[in-house]
C-alpha positions in Angstrom: 0.0 0.0 0.0 2.9 2.4 0.8 4.4 1.7 -2.6 1.1 2.5 -4.4 0.9 5.7 -2.4 4.4 6.7 -3.6 3.5 6.0 -7.2 0.3 8.1 -7.0 2.3 10.9 -5.2 4.8 10.9 -8.0 2.3 11.2 -10.8 0.2 13.8 -9.0 1.7 17.2 -8.8 0.6 20.6 -7.8 -3.1 20.9 -6.7 -3.4 17.1 -6.7 -3.8 16.9 -10.6 -2.2 14.3 -12.7 0.2 15.2 -15.5 -2.5 14.5 -18.2 -5.0 16.7 -16.4 -2.5 19.5 -16.0 -1.7 19.3 -19.8 -5.5 19.4 -20.6 -6.0 22.4 -18.4 -3.0 24.2 -19.9 -4.2 23.5 -23.4 -7.7 24.8 -22.4 -6.1 28.0 -21.0 -3.9 28.5 -24.2 -7.0 28.0 -26.4 -9.0 30.5 -24.4 -6.1 33.1 -24.6 -5.8 32.5 -28.4 -9.5 33.0 -28.9 -9.4 36.1 -26.7 -6.6 37.6 -28.8 -7.8 36.4 -32.3 -11.0 38.4 -32.6 -9.5 41.8 -31.7 -6.5 41.1 -33.9 -8.7 40.3 -36.8 -10.7 43.5 -36.2 -7.4 45.5 -36.0 -6.2 44.1 -39.3 -9.5 44.7 -41.0 -9.6 48.3 -39.8 -6.1 48.9 -41.0 -7.0 47.7 -44.5 -10.1 49.9 -44.5 -8.1 52.9 -43.3 -5.6 52.3 -46.1 -8.4 52.1 -48.7 -10.1 55.3 -47.4 -6.8 57.1 -47.4 -6.2 56.2 -51.0 -9.7 57.3 -51.9 -9.1 60.6 -50.1 -5.9 61.2 -52.0 -7.7 60.5 -55.3 -10.5 62.9 -54.4 -8.0 65.6 -53.3 -6.3 65.3 -56.7 -9.6 65.6 -58.5 -10.5 68.7 -56.4 -7.2 70.3 -57.4 -7.8 69.6 -61.0 -11.3 71.0 -60.9 -10.1 74.1 -59.1 -7.6 74.7 -61.8 -10.3 74.3 -64.5 -12.6 76.7 -62.6 -9.8 79.2 -62.4 -9.1 78.8 -66.1 -12.8 79.2 -67.0 -13.2 82.3 -64.9 -11.3 84.2 -67.6 -13.8 85.7 -70.1 -11.4 85.2 -73.0 -11.3 81.5 -72.3 -15.1 81.3 -72.2 -15.3 83.1 -75.5 -12.7 80.8 -77.1 -14.6 77.7 -75.8 -17.9 79.1 -77.1 -16.3 79.6 -80.5 -14.7 76.2 -80.8 -17.2 74.0 -79.1 -20.5 75.7 -79.8 -19.7 77.5 -83.1 -20.6 81.0 -81.8 -19.4 84.0 -83.8 -19.2 87.7 -82.8 -21.6 90.1 -84.4 -20.4 91.3 -87.8 -18.3 88.1 -88.4 -19.2 85.7 -91.2 -19.2 82.1 -90.2 -17.9 79.5 -92.6 -18.6 75.8 -92.3 -16.2 73.6 -94.2 -17.7 70.3 -95.2 -15.3 67.7 -96.5 -16.5 65.3 -99.2 -17.1 61.8 -98.1 -14.3 59.3 -98.9 -14.6 56.3 -101.1 -16.6 53.3 -99.8 -13.9 51.1 -98.3 -16.2 48.3 -97.4 -17.0 47.4 -101.0 -20.2 45.7 -102.2 -19.0 42.2 -101.3 -18.2 43.0 -97.7 -21.4 44.2 -96.3 -20.7 42.6 -93.0 -17.8 44.9 -92.2 -20.2 47.5 -90.9 -22.0 45.1 -88.6 -21.0 44.6 -85.0 -18.5 41.9 -84.1 -21.1 39.7 -82.5 -23.4 39.6 -85.5 -20.4 38.8 -87.8 -19.5 35.9 -85.4 -23.1 34.6 -85.4 -23.2 34.7 -89.2 -20.0 32.8 -89.4 -21.3 30.2 -86.9 -24.5 29.9 -88.8 -22.8 29.5 -92.2 -20.3 27.0 -90.7 -23.2 24.7 -89.5 -24.6 24.4 -93.0 
């Protein structure tokens, strides 16, 4: 009996738990700590990625604002507005004679035999598939 008590005392350690039970408790504590750290870490990484995306978007919007501010400053000049009206809208000043140059149309490059060249690509493809199945 004394020998059995010595073997039991050797396998049980602190708090009267066996080595296997101590290992199980340690594993349980490690898993609990890992789960406690994993969720906040995942949130931290997700927020960092979102912050990087928002920063990139903010920089793009700032560049667009700068470009639009330059265009607004350019269009605040009355001479620039008059030049845009002349080129884009075809306006003329009173007393000026407007001329419209119409170029003659070029030769028909498609030819009579290639009527499918003016069709969209998907219709040409469908016609080729339909002709190939005959």
